[in-house]
C-alpha positions in Angstrom: 19.6 -2.7 -13.3 21.9 -0.5 -15.4 22.5 2.8 -13.5 20.6 4.8 -16.3 17.6 2.4 -15.3 18.2 2.9 -11.6 18.5 6.5 -11.7 14.7 6.9 -13.7 13.2 5.5 -11.1 13.9 7.5 -8.0 11.2 9.2 -5.4 10.9 12.5 -7.1 11.3 11.7 -11.1 8.4 12.4 -13.1 8.5 9.1 -14.4 7.9 7.5 -10.6 5.6 9.9 -9.7 3.4 9.4 -12.5 3.6 5.5 -12.0 2.5 6.1 -8.3 -0.2 8.5 -9.3 -1.8 5.9 -11.6 -1.2 3.3 -8.7 -3.0 5.5 -6.3 -5.8 6.1 -8.4 -6.0 2.2 -9.3 -5.9 1.2 -5.8 -7.4 4.1 -3.5 -4.3 4.1 -1.0 -1.0 3.2 -1.4 0.0 0.8 1.0 2.0 -1.9 1.8 4.4 -3.3 -0.4 4.7 -2.9 -4.4 6.7 -3.9 -7.5 7.8 -1.6 -10.9 6.9 -3.8 -14.2 7.1 -1.9 -17.4 6.2 1.3 -15.6 3.2 0.7 -13.5 3.6 -0.1 -10.1 1.4 -3.5 -9.2 0.7 -4.3 -5.1 2.3 -7.4 -3.7 0.0 -9.9 -3.2 2.3 -12.2 -0.7 5.2 -11.4 1.2 7.3 -14.6 0.6 10.1 -15.0 -1.8 9.2 -17.9 -4.6 11.5 -18.8 -7.2 9.4 -18.2 -10.2 8.9 -14.6 -9.7 6.6 -12.2 -7.4 2.7 -12.6 -6.9 0.5 -9.6 -7.6 -2.6 -8.3 -7.5 -4.5 -8.1 -10.8 -8.3 -8.5 -12.3 -9.9 -11.5 -13.6 -8.8 -10.5 -17.2 -5.3 -10.0 -16.9 -3.0 -12.3 -18.6 -2.1 -15.5 -16.1 -4.5 -14.3 -13.8 -5.6 -17.3 -11.2 -8.3 -16.6 -8.4 -6.9 -17.3 -4.7 -10.1 -17.0 -2.9 -13.8 -15.4 -4.6 -13.1 -12.5 -6.0 -9.3 -11.9 -5.5 -7.1 -12.6 -8.5 -3.2 -12.9 -8.6 -0.6 -13.3 -11.2 3.0 -13.9 -11.0 5.7 -11.7 -12.6 8.8 -13.0 -13.5 12.1 -11.3 -10.9 13.2 -10.4 -14.1 10.6 -8.0 -15.2 10.5 -6.6 -11.7 12.3 -3.1 -12.4 11.8 -2.0 -8.2 10.6 -2.5 -5.3 9.1 -0.3 -2.9 6.7 0.0 0.4 4.2 2.6 1.1 3.0 4.1 4.3 -0.1 6.2 3.9 -1.2 8.1 6.8 -3.6 10.7 8.1 -4.3 12.7 10.7 -8.4 12.0 12.3 -10.4 15.1 13.3 -10.3 13.9 16.4 -6.6 14.0 16.7 -5.0 10.9 16.0 -2.8 9.8 13.1 -4.1 6.7 11.4 -2.2 4.6 9.1 -4.5 4.2 5.6 -4.9 0.6 4.7 -7.3 0.0 1.8 -10.9 1.7 0.6 -13.5 0.2 2.5 -16.8 1.5 0.6 -17.0 5.0 1.3 -14.0 5.1 3.6 -11.3 4.0 4.2 -9.6 0.8 6.4 -7.5 2.4 8.8 -4.9 1.4 11.7 -4.2 3.3 15.1 -1.2 2.5 16.0 0.0 3.3 19.8 3.8 4.8 18.7 2.1 7.1 16.5 0.1 9.1 19.0 2.2 8.4 22.0 -0.1 6.5 24.2 -3.2 9.4 23.6 -5.8 7.0 23.5 -8.3 9.7 23.7 -7.7 10.1 19.8 -8.7 6.6 18.7 -11.7 6.6 16.5 -14.9 5.9 17.7 -15.5 1.8 16.5 -12.4 0.9 16.0 -11.2 -2.3 17.7 -8.6 -3.8 19.3 -6.0 -6.3 18.1 -4.7 -7.9 21.4 -1.8 -10.0 19.6 -0.2 -6.8 17.9 -1.3 -4.0 19.7 -3.3 -1.7 17.6 -6.8 -0.5 17.5 -8.3 -1.1 13.3 -11.3 -0.4 12.2 -13.2 1.9 9.2 -13.1 6.0 9.5 -14.7 8.6 6.4 -12.8 10.4 4.1 -13.5 13.4 5.2 -13.1 12.9 8.9 -9.2 13.0 7.8 -6.5 15.5 6.7 -2.6 15.9 6.5 -2.5 12.7 4.3 0.8 11.7 3.7 2.6 8.8 1.7 5.6 7.6 2.9 8.0 5.4 0.0 10.9 3.1 1.0 13.0 1.8 -2.0 14.1 -1.8 -1.1 16.9 -3.6 -3.3 16.5 -5.8 -5.8 
């Protein structure tokens, strides 16, 4: 990637912020790894590296789309078309005091994770109805958007 092209895609650049805004509008929550292709941030479907390219989440009508399982469509983007790789972590404070990591829209709410480390073992801040995932030591569930405040999106750029 040329230095001119690299400088264009910095976290506070108008181009990157516009791509981030479009991705958030499309996906509802920015969570996980994304790749920048032709000025658009596309959610990476799987984390493993492939010699053919990067598998991204897409829609049924997209070029090269294939249905991995019912209703989940992906396509492979050749590595040379990927300008940038980033990870997003979106967090919010729940009305009960806990900090939640937001994962994806779920109907009128949002799927979220309550991590012990982000909440200083304050178990009383786990939202009602969340389930403990014992192997990974976190609680997960769905909350309503109106129960959330102080939404923050963190971006981490990855080397290509």
